[in-house]
N, C-alpha and C positions, 0 to 999 in steps of 0.2 A: 718537775721533774727535771732532772739531767742525766742525760746519754754521754756518757765518753766512750771512745772507740779509739783504741790501741791499734794500732799498724805494725806490722812485723813478716821478718821474710823465714819460711820455713825449710829448711835445707835437708839434703840426704842425699850424699856423694851417690849412691850406687840409682836410686832413682833418677837423679839430675843426668847419669852419664847413662841413659835411657839408648836404645841404639835398636834400630827397625827389622828384626832379624826373625825370621818366622821357624817353628818347628813345625811337625809334621802334622801337626794339628791346627795350623794357621794360628795359632795363639801368640800375638806378643808375648818376649821374652824380654826381663831388665839383666841386663848384664853384670854378673855378679849375685843376681838375685834370684834363689833357685824356684821362687812360689811362684808362677806362670800368673800372669794380668786376666785374667779371664771376664767374661762379659758382665756377668753379675756384679763382680766386684767394681768395673767400671760404671755400672748403673749404679750400683752405689755411693760411690763419689759422684756424679756430676747429681743425684740427689740430695745429696749433704749440700753439694756445692749451691743447687739450687735456691735450698731450702736458707742458707745462710743470702742469701740476694735476696731475695725476700723478706727476710729478718731486716736486713737493712732500709729498704723499702718499707717495709711497715715502719720502721722507725723515725725515716724520713719523714712521713704522710703525718704520722703523730705529731713531729715534730710541727711540721707545718700548720697543723689542726692549732697547735697548742699556741704558736705564735700570732696565728690570725684571731684565737678568740681573746686570748690575753692581751696579747700586741698588735693588734691588725698594723698599728701603723708603720711595721718592719716590711710586712709584706708591700706596701703599696705600690715602692719602686719598680719590683719587682712583675704587679702586675700591670703598670704602665707599660711595662718594655713588652709584655706580649701580647697586649693589645694594639699598639702601637704600629701602623701599617708598615710596609717597606718605604723609605724615602718619607715616610710622615711622622705624628708625635702623636701622642696619648697623654693626658692630664686627668688626673680624680682628685677628688674633695676629699671624701670620706670615704671607706671602708668598715663595713661591720660583718660580724660571723657570730651568732649564736649555733648552739650544739641539740637544743631540745624546745622546740624542733631543729630541722639543721635549716637554718636560713641565711640567707647571703643580700646584705644591701650595700648600694652603692647610690654617692649622689657627686654631684659636680663631674661626670664625665664628659670628658671633648676629645675626639679621635679627628685630626688633620691630616688628610691625603698630602702625597707632596708637593710642594711651592709650585704653582700656575696650574694644578689640576683642577681647585676651588671645588677640593669636595671638603663636607664636614659634616660629624655627625656630634649630637650634643644631647646629653640626658640630665636632666634636673635631679631627676629619682628612681631608682628601679630597685625594686625590691622583689623576692622570692623564695617560697618553701620548696624544698629538695622531700623527696617521697624514696625513701632508700629501696623499699621493697619492690619497686615497681620497677629498678632496674634490671633487676634479673626474671623478674615475672611477666613484664610486658603492661601499656597501658600509660598513661600519662604521667611522667616524671617530676614536673613541677607543678605547687599549685600555689592560689593566693599572690601570683605575679601583677604586680603595682607597677605603671610607668608613667609617669608627667615629666613634662616638659619635655615630651622628644621633638629633637627637631636636624632632618635632615636636609643637607642641600647639595647641589651638583651643581655648579654655576658655568662650566662648561657642556658645550654636547657632546655625548660622548662617540666616540670615533667607531665602536665598534659595532657592526650592520647585522648582528647576530642575533637571533627573536631572542626576547627577554627568559633571563633564568627564575623558573618559580621555583626553585630550590627552597627561599627564606618563605615558601608559604606554609612547609612540612613542620615548621616551627610550632605553627600550631595543634599538632598532634600531639606534643609534648607537653601541653598546657591546659589542667584542669579549667582551670577557671581565672580571668585573664579583667582587668581595668585597666585600660591606655584612655588618657586623659590629656587636650592641650599639646594636641600634637601639629607640626608642620612638615611638610615636605615641599620642594621646591626642584625641579627638575631642569636644566635650559637645553634648548635644541636647537638646529639651526632655524634662523628668524624669529626666534621668542622664546617663551620659559610659563612651564605649568607649575601653578601653585595652589596647594591642598593645607589649608587653615582651619583649627579648630576642630581637628580632627578627635571620634571618640570611638572606641570598639572595646566590647566587652564579649568575654564569652561566662556563661553561665551554667553551673552541671544542671543535668537533670536526669530520669531514669536509663538506664538500660545503657550508661557511657556517654548519652549525646545531650552532647553542649549548644546553650542556644547563642549565636552569633547575631548581634546588630552592631551596625556602626554609621556614622553618617560623618560629614564635612563639606565645606565649601571649596569649589573648585573655579580656578579661575585662570583663564590665558591670556596672554600680554603679548603685542609684538611694541618692539621703538616705547617702549614704556605705557602704552596705551593699551587698557582691557579690550579685549575681542571678544571673548566669552567667559561667561560666568555661568552658576548656578551649584545648587545643593545635592549633592551625591547622596543617597542612601540607601543602604543593605541592610538585609535580613534573612537569616538564615540559620544552618546549622553544621557542627562539627560531628561526622560519625565515626565511631571506632573502626570504620573499614579500612584504612585512615580514609577520609572523602571529606569533601568542606564544598556544601551547596549553598547556593545566596540567591535570592531576589535583588535587583537592581532597577532603579529607578533617577533618574535627572527629576529635580524639579525646580522650579521656574528657573530652568534655562534659558538663555538668552546671549544674542549675540549681537556684538558690536563694532563698529568699523567707524573709527574718526569721531567717537562721540555719538554715533547716529545708530539708534537702535533699531537693528534689521528685524528681528523675529524672533519668535522658540527654536529652541533645539530639545525636541521630544527624545526622552530616551530611557528604554525600560526593558528589564528581560529578566532570566535564570542563568546563572552561572555556577557549575561546580568542578573542582581541583580532587580529582581520585586517582591514585595507581601510578601520581607522578606528570599526571595529565589534563586538560580543562575541557568540558565540554560546559555546552550551554545556548543561549541564543541572546541576542541582542536587535531592537528595532527602531529604526526611526520613522517616524510618518511626516509627510508632507512638510519636508523640509526644503526650504527655499534655494533654489540655486545660489541666488546671491550671499545665504549664508555659506556654502557651502564652497562656493569659490575666495571668500574670505577666510576660508578656516586651511582650504588648502594653501592658501598664499601665505598664513602663518606657519604652517608645519613642514611645508619645502624650503620656505624662507626667501621664493624666488618673487619678483616683482610679477606681478597679473593685474596691477593697475591699468585703468582705461577700459576696462571689458565691461560691458552691462546684461550681464543673464538675468533672465526671469523665468519663471516655472517654480515645478518641485520635483521632489524628487524621494520615494521612500526606498530604505533599505531595510530589509530580514537580511541578518549576519547570523550565523550557525557555526557555533566550532564542538569540535567531537573528536576522541582520542584517533590517533592511525599511528601506524609502525612508524616505530624512533621519532616518533613526534605529535603532532595535532594539523586534524583537516580545519580549515574554514571555509565556509560558503556564503555568499553573498549574493542576494537577488535585489537587484537595484532597479525599479522603476520609474521612469522618464515619464513626464506627463506636461505637456505645451512646452519644452523649452525653446527659451530665444536666445540670442546673446548677439554683440557686434565689437571687432578687434577696435583698438583706438584709431587704426587710421581707416576705420571701416572697407576694407577689404575683405575680410570675413564674415560671414553673417549668419546668421540662424534664425527658421520661427516654424513655431507651431510643433515641434519637433515631438516625437514619441518613439518609445522603445524599451527595450532591456537590456538592460551588462549583468547578466550573470562569470560572478569569478568564484576559482576555489585555491588553494592555497594550502599546501602540504607543507607545516611548521619542521624544522628539523636539522641535520647537520647539513642539508641539502634541499634548500628550499625550493619546491616547485611551484607556478603560480599559470593558470590554467584563466582566460578570460571568451568571453562570447556574447559579440556586440550583436543587437538585430533593432533595426532603425525602419520601421514600418510608416511613419508619418512624418510631414513635416515638410521644409525646402531649407535650402542651403546656399550659399553664394559665396566660394572661393575665388578670389579674384574676377576673375570673366566664365568663369565656370558655375554652372548652374544646374543643382539638381532635387529634383523632386521623388521624396524617398515613397509618396503613395504610389509613383507609378514604375519606380526602379527601388525595391525595396533593399536595404544594405544590410548582409551579415557579414560577419569577420570577425576570425576565430585567432585567437596568439597563447602561444604556452611557450615556457622555458623554463630551465632549471639551473640555479646558481650554485655552483660547484665549487668554489670561492672566492676569498674577496674580493678581487676583479675578476671573474671568470664564470662564462655560462655554457651550458650546453644544451643540446635538444631544443634549440631554438626557433619556432614557426610559426607562422603569418601565413591564413589563408581564407580568404575572401573574394567578395566580388558585387557590383550592380546588377539585380535581375536583366538578363536579358544583354550584356555586357562581357560574357565570358569569366573567367575566375585566375588569379593570380596565387600563387603559393611560393611562400619563401621561406628556406630551410637554412642554418647554420648555426654556427658558433663563434662564440667571442673570448679574447682575452687580452688584459691591460699588462704590459712587461715594461717598466721603465715610463710610466707615462703615456705610454703609446697604445691605443687598442689596435690588436689583429685580429681578422675573420676571413672565414670560408664559408660556403656555403654553395645554394642552388635555389636559383630565379626560374620559376616555372609557368607561364603565362599560356593558360587553355586553350582551347577553341573558340576564339572571339571574334563577335560581328562587326566588320567595319563599319555598318551601318550607323548605329547606336555610337560608337565610339568617335565617329566621323562629327556626330550631329552635336553631340555635347561636350567636345573638348577643343573643335574648328569649329563650324559653319556656328552657330550661334553667339559663338564668345566674339568672333572675327566679323559680322555683319554690321555691325555698325560701321566699322571702319572700311568693308570689302564690300559694298554692295553687290557685288557679283555673285559672291558667294551665294546669295540668296537664289531659293529653289535647289539648288545641290544637292543632290543624293548620293551616300557612295553603298556599293553593295561587296562582296566577299566576305572572308573567312583570313583570320593569322592565327599563326601558334610560334610559343617562342619556346627553346629550353637553355639555360645558363648557368654555368658553373662561374661562382666569383671566390677571389682571396683576395687580399690587401692588410694594411694598415691605414689607420686615420681616413682619410677622402681618398686616398688611393687604392683602386681598386681593378685587377685583371678579369676581363671578364672572357669566357670562353663558351661557345655553342651554337645554334642554328635557327633562322628565321625562316617559318614557310607563310607564305601567301597565296593565297589561292582565289581564283575566279573577280580580280581586283576591278569594280568599275565604277567611272563618274561620270551619275547622270545628272539632266535636266530635262524638268518636263517641254516635250512638245521640240525638243532639239533630237540633230543626233549626240549617242556618246560623246562626252568631252574626252572621257579614259575607256578603255575595252582591251580586255583580256589580258591584263596584269598578272603574270605566276610568279614569285620569286622564290628561289630556295639559296638562300645567303648565308654560307658561313661564318662565325663572328669570331673575330679574336679583339680586343679592344682595350685601350687601359684609360679608364676614366683620374684626373685628377694628375695625368702624368701628359705634358704635350706635346714630347716624343719620346715614345720608350725605345726608339733604336733599333728595333728587331723588323727584320726584313720581312716580303711576302714572302708566301708560297711558291713554287716551282714548278712543282707538278699539278700536271693538269685534274687529276685525282681531286685535288684539294681545292679545286675552285666551283664553285653556285652555277646557278644558271639565273639570267634575267631575262623576262619574255615578254612581249609588249602587240597587242594586235595593232590598237592606232591611238595617236593621242591628237586630238586638235587643240590648239590654243594661238590667239592673238596671230592669225592670219595661216596658222604652223600646222603640218601634218605631219606626224611623225608615226613611223611602223609601219607595216610588222616590223617586230624586233626580236632578236634570239644571241642572246650573246653570253658568255661566262663573266662572273662576278665573281670577288670576294671582298672582306673586310676583318683586314690584318693591322694592328697598333702601328698608326691609327689611321690608318687612310686605306678609303674605298677604291679598288679599283674593279673600273671596264674595260675587258678584253672587249678587242673588234673596234670596229666603226660603228656609229649613229648616222643615217641619211636620211633624210629630212629635206622638206620642201617648206617656204616661206616666202609670200610674194610673188607666186611664180620660179623664184630660184631654187635652185637644188644647192643644200647647207650640208655638207660633210662633216661629222663632228669626230677628231683622233686625239690618240694616246689621254683618253678622261679617266684621271685621281681626282680625287676629294681627299682633302686634310682635316683630319676633326671635325666626320661629318654630321656625329651628335653635339658638336657644340657652338654656340656663338659665334666663335672664332675661327668656322671653318672656310676655307678655300679650295677651290675649283681650278685646277689645270688642264688645258686641253687646246688643241690647235683646231684650228675652223676653216675648213675651206668653203667657198661663194661662188656659184657662179650661175649670173644671169637675171640678177637682181632688176625687175622691173618698177621703178622707181614710182611709175603714174596709177600702181598700186599702193602706193603710199598717199600720194597726194598727187590727185587728178591734174594738178597744174605744173605736174612736171616730169620730165620725158627727157627719156635717158635706162640707161641699164649698167650696171655695177658688177664687178668679179673681183677675186684676189683672196688672199692667203693672211689669216691673220693668226701669229704663231709668236708666242706663246698668247693664249687669252689666261688673264687670272681673274676669278670670282669670289668674291668676299662679300661679308655681310653688308659690308658699309661700302665698296669701290670694287668696280671692274676696268680692268685696263686691257690694252692689247697691244702686243708691237704687228709690224706691218704695214699693209696699204692696202687697201681698197682704189681699183681703176674701173673706167668706165667712161662710155661719152653720154653727154648734156648737154643738149638745146644744141647736138651739130659739133660739140667740142669734145675738149677733155675734160675728165675731173679724176682728182686722187685725194684720197679719204685717209687721212694719218694720225696717230695718235687718240686712238679713239678712248673714251673714259664715261664711265657710270657712277655718280655717284650715289649713295642708299638706293641700290638698283632694285628692293624689294618692298619699295614704296609707291604709293604713290607720287609721292613729292619729287621722285627721282631727277636726277641732274645728267644730261648725256652732254657730252664733250668731246671735240675734235677741231683739226686743222683740214682745211680745204681747198684745196690749189686749180684753180679751172683756166683752160689755154684755150684760145680762138673759139670763146662761145660765141652762137650766132644772134647778136640782138634782135633780129625779128622775129624770131619766133618764141624768144624769152619776153619781149615785149607787151606780143601776142598771148603768152600766160598768165602776164598782170596785168593785160587790160589799162595798161597804163599809156596808151599812144604807140605809134607806132616808131622805131628807131631800127636802122640798118645798120651791117658791119660786124665788125669782129670785136670781142674785150677777152682781155685778161686779164687775173687778179688772184687775190688770196683773200680766204677770209682763217683768221688766227684766233686761236682762244674764246670759239663755238661754244655756247652753253646754253643749253633748252630745258626750260623745265617747266611744266605743265601746258605742255607744246607754245610756249612764248619762249622768244632768247633772254635770255638774262644779262649776258656778256658776249662782246666778239667788239673783233676789228678787222671792218672791212676795206679792201681796196683795190681799185680795179681803173683802167688804162683801156682804151681800143686802140687794136692795132689793124695798121693799112693791110688789108692783104689784095693780093692783084687779080682784079675781075672783082671786087665786093663794092657795093658803093657804102658810102657814108653820110646818111641822111637822118632827119629830126623832122619829126611832125609837130606842131602846133599844139597837139593836145600830150604830148611827151613831153616838149617845153615846158606847156602849164603846168603836166605832173612834178614836174621836177623844180618847178618855183613853190609849187605847193607844202613838197617835205621839207625845201630844204627853208623856205623864208616862211611858210603858215598862209601867205596867200597866192592867190590866182592872178593870171595877168588880168589886166581891169581894161577898163576905157574901148571904145572903138574902134583901137590896133589891130587887137587880135580878132574881129568878125572882119576889119575888113583885106588883111593879110590871108586870112581863108578865105576870102572870097579869091584871092588870084593865084597862091599857093599852097599846096598841099605839105610840102616837105620844104625842109631847108638843110643844104649843104653844111655841112662841118670837118674841121681839119684833125678834132685829137677831142674823145672825153677821156677826163680826170679826176676822180673824186675821190676821198675815204672819210669813211663815217666810224665811227665808235659806238658802243654802249658800254657801262662799266656806273655801277650802283645808279641803276632807273635814269642815268641824264645821258642824251643822243646829243651828239654833235655831229657836224657835217665840215667839210673844209675840201677845198677843189685844192687838184694836184697842177693846173696850169698858171702861172705865174710872172704876169707882163707890165710892165712900170708900175709896180705896186699894186696890181688890180687881179682878184682871184676869180681865176673861169671854172665853172665846171662844166661847161660846152665851148671851144672855142670854135668860132665861123671858118671857112676857108679863103682864103688870099681875095677870092673872084668872086666873094659873095655867100650870102647865109644866115647865120644867128649868133647870138653869143649868150650865156647862160654864165652872170656875172652873182659869186658870191659878195652878195654886199653886206652880210653881217656875218663875218670870218670866227669871230666868239659867241657865235650864238648858241645858246644850250639850252634844250627841251627834254621835259618827260617822258619817256619810253611811249605813255599810255597818251600823249599831247602829238607823238610823231605819230603814231599808228593810226587816231583817229586821222591825222592828216593825210595816211596810204590810202585809207578808205575815201576819204574825198579824193584822192584824185583816180582812183580806178574806178569810183561812182558805188563803192561797195555801199549799205546801210552800215549806219552806227548802232552800237548796242552800248 
């Protein structure tokens, strides 16, 4: 059959020169044409034109069918072009069309996606028969569909986060009978890939338009080239004219394997239906081992979870049902005897039991809700121990995903029984690779007792025995709003604390009457936001304290304004306390970064009347002075200014006070001390080292003390002749000096003979220096004559000399302490 179509131009001057001019009836009239163009005539023209177009289309279809039947090779390039995806290619080895019955068959079809995406569809053979009458009267439009050697691969993980599109399933409704054999599917995702091989699927017609559905195939989950999970999935069901698909699923011989080791079974069975564009049904997994679930999660997420050692079982019952604009998936997971340990051993759990309920609405805006109840077992997080049988945990979370990287209506609400509840609400959005977030955090009425015991006393008791036996009373509440991006967050709100008390059984309260009403404005993740504090008194809160007793100090009662602003805590007014009989006045108190390990406290401290005898019974004197400023950090305390006072009848000045690691038991106290005209008689009596009279002055520089023992110092002392004051030294004192400096006492009958006639000897000068560095103690005399080094030089008319016979003598500090104890008669330990 040959069709020739000749094109031409139809011209009529009068018609071509139509202009839009209306008569009274509103009908268009052509210029020079007395006949009006009526609506009826226009309709006839349009009908004639449409008939002509349909005729041309029919001729074109007839031509295409004729070509497909007689010479299908001529249509193959057009079919390949139509099947090729954007940026990809399509090739077709064979194409045939039959008219009676209408049948299409293709072979060797290969469709490849754009380069780099790794998508491929290959069909060795596909044949289908068209049922023309069904096009207008409904029902399946294809029958005797046969497909062999179907391969689909997606070698790169999908970047889409949307739920899978179920539209391809609707193609089953158009097929009356189907035979799919030797099909394979391979899909990549982060961390591994899922392969289905040996897939078979068949549809067999039955009565009432119901078609029987059967299928099976072997599923394999791989990670890094190793098989992680595998099993044979079988489906049995039906396709009904509703239209709907109903099937029962069962994973037979399912196993999990990690690094070549078989972990256990993966029992899975359930029912699934697809009706009205939505899924419904249930899937159940019974007694799945926690180790198997962790291995599966590691593969699916692509995240490294090696080193954990989970135990116990989890049973999951999942239900899916239609919902508005999508589907609702609910899952109930029962946790039985769960145990785990982190690679570092800092997070552990044992015999944990509870329930996890999940509900997910799938659609354009997916929404997830989770409820966790944990009422059995124990957990350790760092040093924090929790017993869920005594304090059950309930945690509830919900959130909606409204965009690719945008979440709204986020909410977390939960707590431990007896601890109070924490509620977090907000939203988050990622733009330009940065997460922006805002919301509200609320801590309900919380008992301080359980919080103190669980998070402070018990975890720290091993390193701080003084915490044992302490308990806390009182309640706290907090309400904060927050906003920020990534790890930088601005917080604004208020903290309320009532009836705070710290108690120890059988003792007066360590702390009592603590009341806090603190306005909070704080920036986390920003060292110095540069925002000033409030100037109005109405913006300040209050800090009230009944009494605080600690380390010999007593503080309170106290009532002062307080406020926390970025990023400083200000305490208005002064704090008046007592310490070892002295009055301490703390002024201008400011804390930088109070919630950070890099916090710093700035203040001025005035001290008056510190009784040294209350620090050590061997000391005699009092100190006073002003330290300003005092800077206290987590690693170091420094203080400018000086403390002055009397010491053993003379004067003492203390400067450059420092404390390294001030909040640890190994704190190291340092400073420089100058003394002037100390009464040696009172000093030697306190030391029980023999009687020495006179006055002495000197300096103690670079003093450092840790655990009550000197670590380093340099001591230099010289006697000062004073009018009316004798300068004498007893034999016992000389013996003590000899023991400390040389390690040996005076020996022989000489000392006993001298003590029979002389109790004291006069001297003209005492001068020595000693030092301690790196646990090495040295002693040198400051009096040198004719190559001889004296510690004590006798007077012109008599007395006794004490000579340093070994100037280079170096001994360990512990040996020196032992010598000092022998000299003073104390017992050694």
